[in-house]
VOGU-3710 file (C-alpha; in Angstrom, 3 decimals, decimal comma):
1> mhefllpcsl> 14,600/-20,643/21,405  17,226/-21,565/19,523  14,705/-23,922/17,248  12,641/-21,199/16,685  15,182/-18,362/15,689  17,367/-20,170/13,450  14,972/-21,099/10,764  13,272/-17,875/11,499  17,085/-16,208/10,426  17,674/-18,155/7,585
11> iilagvgfrh> 14,190/-17,189/6,012  15,378/-13,738/6,366  18,772/-14,272/5,166  17,644/-16,022/2,185  14,881/-13,299/1,349  17,571/-10,171/1,897  19,991/-12,476/-0,449  17,337/-12,590/-3,204  16,392/-9,081/-3,170  19,818/-8,074/-3,928
21> lrtgrdadal> 19,948/-10,709/-6,806  19,173/-8,539/-9,700  18,876/-11,459/-12,581  15,386/-10,351/-13,405  12,327/-12,284/-13,395  13,523/-15,227/-11,656  14,428/-13,515/-8,029  11,223/-12,384/-7,890  9,114/-15,619/-8,428  11,719/-16,926/-5,632
31> rqaitmiafn> 11,173/-14,110/-2,882  7,197/-14,905/-3,500  7,513/-18,415/-3,452  9,464/-18,140/0,096  6,882/-15,540/1,600  4,287/-17,771/0,344  6,003/-20,599/2,114  6,298/-19,143/5,286  2,976/-17,603/5,569  0,980/-20,588/4,170
41> ifqtslrfri> 3,257/-23,434/5,865  5,990/-22,532/8,376  3,597/-20,056/10,392  0,141/-22,338/10,135  2,308/-25,243/11,359  4,086/-23,084/14,487  0,745/-21,802/15,076  -1,198/-26,068/14,784  2,285/-27,104/16,991  1,247/-24,110/19,773
51> iyhsrfdlet> -2,372/-24,980/19,866  -1,480/-28,681/20,511  0,685/-28,052/23,176  -0,945/-25,566/24,773  -3,530/-26,185/27,474  -7,292/-25,131/27,883  -7,782/-23,084/30,923  -9,873/-19,751/31,274  -7,381/-17,494/29,408  -8,085/-19,685/26,181
61> iivpavawaa> -11,376/-17,682/26,097  -10,407/-14,410/27,817  -7,662/-13,770/25,193  -10,304/-14,120/22,061  -13,060/-12,514/23,833  -10,635/-9,339/24,652  -9,613/-9,593/20,697  -13,299/-9,612/19,652  -14,481/-6,778/21,827  -11,438/-4,416/20,937
71> tiftllisif> -12,308/-5,118/16,930  -15,915/-4,003/17,400  -15,021/-1,398/19,871  -12,460/0,085/17,423  -14,900/-0,397/14,843  -17,724/1,984/16,503  -15,238/4,364/17,396  -14,045/4,869/13,893  -17,533/4,957/12,446  -18,281/7,712/15,099
81> vytlhekslr> -15,168/9,420/14,471  -15,397/9,418/10,568  -19,062/10,346/10,392  -18,561/13,276/12,778  -15,758/14,706/10,666  -16,772/13,573/7,433  -17,584/16,763/6,132  -14,836/18,470/7,634  -12,551/16,435/6,351  -13,967/16,160/3,110
91> itsrekgvli> -14,085/12,692/2,231  -16,407/10,750/0,025  -18,331/7,721/2,014  -16,259/5,303/-0,009  -12,922/6,924/1,478  -14,572/7,106/5,119  -15,730/3,129/4,796  -11,786/2,558/3,702  -10,611/4,738/6,720  -13,131/2,683/8,996
101> ltatfrnvty> -11,629/-0,566/7,377  -8,103/0,326/8,145  -8,738/1,588/11,570  -10,962/-2,022/12,976  -8,811/-4,788/10,930  -5,369/-3,183/11,691  -2,741/-5,805/11,177  -1,622/-6,784/14,707  -1,106/-10,652/15,332  -1,912/-10,630/11,191
111> lglpvltgly> -5,926/-10,198/11,430  -5,894/-7,132/9,508  -4,044/-9,177/5,980  -6,234/-12,080/6,058  -9,478/-10,307/6,833  -8,693/-7,607/3,595  -7,261/-9,944/1,392  -10,611/-12,118/2,033  -12,574/-8,659/1,076  -10,841/-7,752/-1,656
121> gyrrpymrss> -8,734/-10,478/-3,066  -4,738/-10,167/-3,589  -3,451/-7,746/-6,113  0,326/-7,031/-7,185  1,382/-3,446/-6,224  1,980/-1,621/-9,811  4,450/0,695/-7,952  7,979/-1,181/-7,677  10,403/-0,168/-4,500  13,499/1,097/-5,449
131> ll> 15,317/-1,401/-3,382  14,020/-4,064/-5,786
//
């Protein structure tokens, strides 16, 4: 447990520290680099380690099957609900599509972020937080 918590805590503390540095663009670039390292290297390495040490049994098939079924079920329900209430909510078809995608590919276990980034690409937000 300590092998996992210590590195994660250090990454979080580094991010908090760089958030409070007000040295201009360099702190933003450093925080973005830490975030990209955490997402692209550490998280991927942790997944490969877990997959390598896990055993193959019935749960290996059941868990992804349930995830797929839940995603498809959520897609069908959201299509039904937003089509039914499209006129009463006064939303356009584009807005309905965004609501359906948001309801279907929620960001549970980082599923929504890769799917939506793959569909629409990454755009840096225009609004800056007051904490930065």
